[in-house]
N, C-alpha and C positions, 0 to 999 in steps of 0.2 A: 504494500500500500504506500502511496506517496501523496504529495500535495500537487496542486495545479496552480499555475500562475493565473491570478484573477485580474490583476492590473499592474501596470508599471506607472509610478508616480513621479512627476516632475514638479519641483517647487518653483514658484515664480512670483515676482512682484506684480507683474502685469499679465494676468491670466488670459485676457483677451488677445494680447499680442502673441504670447507664446502658444496659446491654443490655436490661433490662426496659422502660425508658422508650422506647427506639427500636423495640423489638418492638411495643409498644402503639401507638406513633405510626403505624407502617407496616403493622401487621397481619401481620408476618413472623414466622417461626419462629426462636427463638434456640436455639443449640446451643453447648455448652462444648467447646472443642478441647483437644488434649493439652497445650497451654501454659497453660491456664487462662483463655484469652481467649474472648470471645463472637463467634460467627459468626451473622449474621442473613441468611437467604435468603428470597427471594420464593417463597411456596408455589405460585404460579401460573407460575413460571419466565418471567415477562414482563420483569422489570427488566434482566436480562442482566449483573448484577453482584451482589456480596454487600456487606454492611455489616459491617465488623469493628470490634469494640470491644476495644482492646488495653490491658492494664494497664501503667501508667507510674508511677514514683515521684513525679514532680514534679507540682505543681498548674498549672492554667492561669494564665498570667501576662499575656498581651497579647491584643488583638483577633485573631481568626482571619484568616489570609490566604486561606483557602479555606473555603467553607461550603456547606451543603445548602439548596436552595430547594424548598419543598413546594408543589405545586398541590393544592388541596382537591377532594374529591369528596363526593357524598352531599348532605346538607342545604345549609346556607348557610355562607359563610365565617365569619360571626360565631359560628355554632355550632361550627365546627371550631376556631376560636380558643379558645373556651370549653373544648372538649374537651382541647386541648393544654395549656392552663393547669391544668386539672384533673389531668392526668397528671404535672405538675411543672414545666412550662415557665414561664418568666417573661419579661415584656417587657423589652427592653433598649434603651438609647439608645447607639448607637455613632457618633452624629453624622449619622445618615441624614436628618434633617430630616423634612419632610412628604412622604411617599412613598405609593405605592399598595400597597406591601407592608408587612407587620408584621415587625419584627425581634424574635426571641425567643432564649432560651438554654435549653439542657437543664439538668438539675439540677447539672451541674458547670461550667456557664458557657459551653459550646460554642455559638456563635451559629448560628442558622438562620433562614430567612425563610419566612413564609406569604404566598404570592403572591396577587394579586387575581384570578387566572384559575383556572377549574375544570380538573380533570384529566380529567373525563369529558365 
């Protein structure tokens, strides 16, 4: 017996901005819950979990201990990287050195990686 991931949570000062960013990245539907937080759900019900963007008063202070890895689909990885940067992501150096993945951060500095492998 084991557990199942129900949600991945991202803390944010501006839940609308970060919720819109991740909705655009994933192509998922954002909804505002009764607490004023954003719930993102896979419209195809394939992911098996939700992404929650929760309002917090403090800003990001240190490198994340847990992060999201994205596998790209569609065109090329270079085009996906350009799309993510166009949505507001920035490249970040967390000491990763020369790797096959690209480390990025969302508009509030939460790190995530764009992998070198396709999702499809």
